[in-house]
Each structure stands twice: as structure tokens, then as C-alpha cells.
N, C-alpha and C positions, 0 to 999 in steps of 0.2 A: 566666275569661279565657283564662290560658295554654294551655291546651289546645286552645285556639281558635286562637291565635298560632304553634302546633305546624302545627295541620291544615291553617290558609291561610297560607301564606309570599306572600314578594312584595308587592303596592302591593294596599293592605290597601280603596282606590279604586277601583280595578278591581274590586274581586269585590266590588263594592255595585250596584255598575252593572252589571254580570252578575247577581245576585240582582236587582235592579228589572228587567232586560229579561224574562230567565227571569218574574218575578211577571204581568208585562202581557202577553206571552205566552200566560198559561194563560187570564189572562178574558178577552182580546181572540180568542181560538180560538175557549174554546168559545163565547161569542159567536158568532160569526162562522160557525161551520161548521153552523149552519141549511140551508143546501144541500145536505151531505155527508151530513146525519141523515133530509133526505130521504129521498135514495137508499136509504144503505143500511138506513134504520130500528130504525138500536140509537143510543139519545140518546144513551149515551155513548164510541160504539168510536170516532168520531172527536177527542174527547177525553182519551180515554185510550193514545191512538196517540202523539198528539201528544206528554203527559205524559212516558213510557216513553222516547220518543226524546229527549228535554230532559236526565229523569237519567244516559241513556247520558252524554248528552254532556258535566254536570257530571261523571260519574265520571271521561270522559276530561278534563275540565278541571284535573280534582286530580291524578292520575298524571302527566300530563305537565310539569305546573308543577312536580313534585316531582323530574321528568330534568334534569340536569345541562346547559345549553345549549350545551355544547360538542361531547356530541352533535348537535345538530341540523343542521351542517355532511353528515352520514350520508344524510339526508333528500332532497340533490340526483337521489340516485340515481331517485328517483318523478318525475322529466322523462322522463326516454327510457321509462318504463312507462306513463304517463299518456299520451302519444302516439300509443304503442300500443292503450292503451287509446278512443281519443279514431278513431283510424280501425274499431277494431271497431265501435264505436257507428253510424257510419254507415253502414258497411256492413248490422251484423244489428242495430242497437240497435229498443228499444221504440217505437212511435209514438204517440207522449200526444198532446194536444190542436195538432196537424196540425202536429209537431217529432219526428225521432230526434234524442233527446239523453242516452234511460237506457238501459242496459243491466237489464232484469228478471231479479232472483233470485230471483223468484216468492216470496217474504216481505216483499220493499224493492225497492225500483225505485234504478239507482245512477246518479248526474251524473259522470261521469267531467271534464267542465270544469270541471269546482270543483278535484278534483287538482291540472286542468293547471294552475291560477289557483295555488295553492297552491307546487306543486313549479317555477312561473316566479320567482314571488315568493323566495322560498330560492335560487333559481341563480344569479339577479341579485341581490341582495344580497351573495352569495360573491364574484359578480365584481366587483362595488364593492369590495370588504372589498380584494381579494388585486392590482390596478389603483391602486389610494388612493395618489396621491403627496403634496408637500405642498404643492403648489398645485393640486391638483382631482385629478379622475380622469385615469389614464394615455390617450392618444385611443384603444389599442387596444382596449379594452374596448366601446366606441362599437359597431361593427362586430358583436362575441360578443353584446352582451346583444340588435340589432338580426335579428343571426338565429333566438336562441331562442322570443325573443318575437315574432316575428315568425310560424314554425313552429307557435309554440300558438296566435295569433291564427288562421291558413288551416284549421288543422282545425277550428277553433269558429265560426268568422263563418259558415256557410252555412245550418247550423242554431241559431244562438245570435249574431246581431249583437252586442247589448247587450252580451256577459261578453265577448267579442271586445273591446269598446271599454273596456269597463270594466277589464279586463287592460291594455288599453296604454297608456288615462288613466294607470293608478297605476304602471307603469313608468315612462313619461313623469318623472311627479313624484318617484321615485325617484333618478335621472337630474338633473334639475334639482336636487334637495338635494347630492346626491352630488359637485356642481358641475364635471361632465362640462365639457368646452371650449363656451364657446360658440358657436364654428363653425360645430359641430358640432348644437350644441342649436338653430343659428339657419334649418338647411339640414333636423334634424329635426322644427322646426314648421312652414315653410314647406310641405315635402312631405304632413304629416299635414293640415294645413287644405287641401289642394288637394284629397290625397285622401278629406277627409271633402266638398267642394264635389264632386267627382265621383261619389263613393258616392250622393251627396241626388239628383244631378240625375240621376243613371243609373235609380235609384227610384224616383223620382217621374212621368218621364217617358214611359221606355220602355214599351210595352203591356202590360201582363197575361199577353196570349198568346205575349207572347215568351216568358216567364219557365217557364210550364206548357211551350212545346215542347222547351224545354230542363231541363227538369223541375228548373227551383228555384222550386219551390212557394214555401217564404217569403218570396221576393221579393212576389209580393201579396200576402202579409199584410204587411209592413214598409209595401208601398206603401197597402196603404188606412191602416196606422197615420197614416202621415205627412197625408195627404189628411184624414182626419179630425183631426189636431192643427191643419192651417193653414186647409184650407178647409172644416170640416165640414158645409158647408149644399153643398158642389156635388157630394158622396158620393150615386151613383145608387143606389138601393135594392139593384139586382144585385151590387152591393160591398161593400152594408152587412156588415161584422163583428160580428156578435150579441156571443163576446167580447171582442173589443175597442170597439169603438162604443158600446154601450149600456153598458157597462161603465164608461164615463168621464162617462155622462151622470149614470149614479147614485151613480158616487162624487161628483161636480158636489151634490147634488142632498144625500148624506149631513155633508157638508161646509158648501154653504149651510144648513143647519138644524137645527147642532151649537150657534149660541151659544158662550157665556163657557165654563162649566160642562159643558153637551153634557147629552143625556138619561140621563145614570145608567145604568153597565154592565147588559148585556143591554138593552136597549132601544133599540137597532138599527132602524132599518126598513125602510132598504135593504143592506143583510146579506141578506133574503131575493132582492132584484133580481140580485145581483153574485155570478155563481159564481165567481171567483177571490178573495172578499173576506174568505178566511183568510190569501191568499197577496199576490198580486199589488198588493190594495187595501187590506190592513188598514188602515193610517196614514190614510183615508177615515174608518173603523168607529173607532177611537179619537179622531178629531175628531168624530165626530157621539155618540158615546157619553158624551167625559170633557173633551169641548170644545177650545177654544181654548187650553185651559190645560194639559191632557192633552197635544194635539198641541204644546204649547211645550215641556213634562216630558219628551220622550219624545224630540223633537229635540235638547234639550240634554245628557241622557242620552250621545250618540252624542259627541257637540262636548265635554263635560269627557273622556270618554274620548281621543280623539285628543290633548288636550291633555296627558292624563297619561301617555302613550305617548310626546308626546314630550319629557315633561322624563326622563321615562326613558332615552330615544336621546341625551339632551344627557352624562347622567352615565354611559353606558356606556365601560366601558375599551378595547373593541375598536369595532372599524371593522363589522365582521360583524352584532354583535350590533346594533350602533344601527341599519344598514340593514334589518335583519330586520323591528327591533317597526316602524319606520317605513313599509316599505313593507304589514306587515299589519294597519293603525290604518290606514293612507291607502284600499286597499280596500274594506276593512269600514265606510270612513264615504264613498265615493263611491256603494256601494252602496246604502246608508242613504239617499245623496242624491240617486240616481235612482228609489227608491220613494216617498220623499216629493215631490217636484217629478212623479212620473208621478202623485199620488193628489190632485194639487190642480193640474193641470192646465196646469203647465208643459214638459210632455216628454210625447211623443208614449211611447203602451205600450210601457214592456222587455220586466216580464216576470221584471224581478227582483224578487226579494221582501226583507223587511224583515230582515237579520241580529239571529238568536235573537230576533225575534220572529211572525214569520210563519207556519205549517206548510210544512213542509220538511225531506228526509230530508237527502238530503246536505249539501249548505245549511247546515242547523242544523248537522252531526256537521264538518265542516270548519270552520264559524265557532270551534265551540268548541275544534278544537286553537288556531286563529290565537290566543284567549286563552291556552289553557295553553302556549303556546309563551311569548307574552307575560312570563306570569304567571310563568316560569321564568326570564325576563332579569330582569326585575324582581327576585327573589328575591333572584338573583346579585350585580345592583346593588346592595342595600341590604346584601349579607351581604359586600362588599367595602367597604362604606364603612359599615359595622360593624368591620371589621377595621380600616378606618384609624383609627379613632375608638379602639382599644382600643393602635393603634400610639403614637397621639399620646398616648391616656393613660400607659402605660407610659415614653412618653420623655418624658411630666413629673413623673411617680413619678420617673423615672432622675434629672430633675436637682432634684427635690425635694429626693431623698437626699441627692443630689452638693455640692450646697447646704447640707443640713443637715451632713453630713459634714466638709465644712468650716469651719461654725461653731460645729462643734466641737472641729475641728482647733484652730481658732483662742480657742475658749472657754479648749483645753488651754493650748495656748502662753502663751495673757496668763496663767492660773496659776501656770504653772511663771515664769514670767518675774516675776511679783509673787511670789513666792515667794525668786526668788530676788533681786532688789530688798531684798527684808525681810531677810530672811541677809545680804548686805552693806552693812547699818543694823545688822544687830546686832553683824555683828563692828568695824565703826566705835567704834559706841557701848562695845563692850568693848574695844576699841584704846585709847581716847581715856580711860576709863576708868583705866587700866595704865599710860598715860603721867599722869595724874594721881596716882596713887598712888605711882607712882616719885616725883617730885618731891617727892610729900610727905616722902620715906624721906631724900631727899637734906638737902631742910632738914632 
């Protein structure tokens, strides 16, 4: 037991949640990878690569959670590097599933937007901590945060709208928690709602041919997804998106046929009809195989994770650590919510994976970095708490020692006074005897 405590430091509940998410991932990705198995002809290939990735991620979590959290400020340098990578991917990135989001390294496809998300959260946490005042955040922080977040989102949005929305929403909640001035938050909220309405109207009503003319092909995909979500019966056959529209239908079937306890691990039927069953729609497969109980348990893991992160943030001794863990917790929880809402039909298809469960390279590794940094800060918090408890115990011991010394001194003084009193009594008695003897002699 002592060995495990020394190996796995920090918040034990987060370690347990991480373990459960990895176990669910292995079981469900193995079950949901049937389409990949058919394509590759290798029954074990997809799950083998996924388990290797999870193992690398787990090693990364263990290494990072042993790094002192004061070093995390140096990770800010990743922000300009991620911007360069995002520019590179727009120009030279590999085209996969109709989107140019990846840099092909041969053995691995790397998604720079994941690094950009992490670097932006780290930078925003740093700015918020440096501009922290007694009544909230200094007004100067607002423009700086908007500039950094806006630049990152602009580089991401043309190829990955949902990731840009996810990042913007996470930063907004971080600013709200940090108590950015109300006027600035109200202005940002109004502008944000107006931008969402404008974007929605533009994507929905501008003809697809116009987007093709200006080479914004992703707009056509977003338009199809919005139409499928809000007006599914009105989609003409020519605009039907097999990768998105058909998957939504099969995901709904998977959930509708699951019941309370599901069909059991490995018994999914709809996985064979979902091309992204192992990624975008894995939550639907979880519900189909593990039932509503399994789906609720998976959602509960993310809720408890966010609650534990909130507890860690409240006990942090420095604002930077608090904002950093909350930023990571928010972005993990929001991403999980996006994936689940898509699976149950409450949102248009976004392409966001379920953190630590969906099969994915960059997303899994970066999420493991989040968990490692959260655990490192929790380790710092618990060590600080332990140090305070030891100091309090030492103070109590010193007080007890002082009280004991005082008691001993009082006892010694009492004994001395008693001896002096006894000696005085003895002297008085001797004096009385002498007087009596003298009187007898006189008589």
C-alpha cells in the first residue's frame, strides 16, 4: 500500500477515474472498431494501437504528475509554436475525412489544434493570475485574453469549428470564474451571442455553391449537419452526408434499442453501420452495450472529475494553479458534454471525441497531459496541506511541552514552598521548645 501511495501521488479519486475511463475505452474501442478490422484485415490491429497509445499516455500522466507544478508556467512558449503549427497545417496538412487538421508524421497523425487548446488555457490562466486583484481581475487582462484566444480560434475555425467553439467556451467560463469585470463580461456575452446567431444564419442560408466558389468546403459540411439536426426531413438526396447524417440515425437506433442494462460488451449491432463508432459516436455504443446504467456511469465519471478538480482549485495556494486546473477541468467536461449530446441527438455532429475513451491520437495524449498536470497540482496541494498539518501538530506539541514545563515548574515551586513552610514550622516548634525549656530552668 505504501508503495502505491509513493508511486501514485496526488488526488486518489482522479487516479481512479482515469483508470475507469481507460478500462471503458479499451473494452468499447475493441468492440466499436469492427469497421477498422474489416478494412485492415487485422483483428487485433486497431485495439493494439489504441492500447499502446493509452499506455504511452498513462506513462506521460505518471511522469508529468511528478514534475513540480511551478514549472508549468514555462509551457506558455507552446502558444506561439502552436500558432506556427496551425499555419503549417492549413498550408501543408493531411486531408482526412474532408478536413485539413493533421500533420502526417508517417507513423502518427498529429493534430496541432490540441496543442493550441492546451497552450491557450495555460496562457489565459497565467494572465488571470498576474492580473488578479482583491475585487477580481484587472480590466487590462480582458483585451489580452481576447487577443490570444481570438488568434487561436481564427487559426482553428476554418477547418474545425467545434474545437474553436469548445476553446472559446472554456476561456469564457475561466474568465467568469476569475471575476472579470461585469461590464466586460456582459459585452463579451452580447457579442458572442450575436456572433453565434450571425454564423448560424450564414452557414444555414448561404448557398453551398457560394462556399465552394471561395474554397470554404467545410461550410458545406456544417450546413448539411445543421440541416440534418434541425430539418432532417428536408435534406435532398444530393446533400445527404453519409458520414454525418447516416451516423446520427444509427446512433439513435443504438440508444433506442439499449434498454436499462444494454446488450452486453461486444454485442453492439449498430457499430457495423457507424464509420466513426470508435470515436465521434462511441457514447452511443457505450449505451447500446452497457445500457442506460453504463451511459449514466460514464457521464458521472466526468461530473465527479470536474467536482474533484473544483475542490483542488479551492485549496490551491496560488491563483495560477487554481485557474489552470479549472481550465483543464472545464475543457475536458465541455468536450465530453459535446460528444454525449451529439450521440443522443441534442447537438449537430461536431466530431469531438469523448476524452480518454474515444480512439484518437493527439486528443488522447493531450488529455493525458491535462490529467498529469492536474495531478501534479493536487500533489502540491496535498503536500502543502500535510506541511500545514505537521506545522500545526508541531505547534500543538510545543504548546503541550510549554504547558508541561510550566506544570513541572509550578510543581517544583510548590514543593519548594512546602519544604520552606515545613522548615519554618519546624523552626517555630524548636523555638517554642527552647522557650519552654528556658522557662523551666528559670522556675
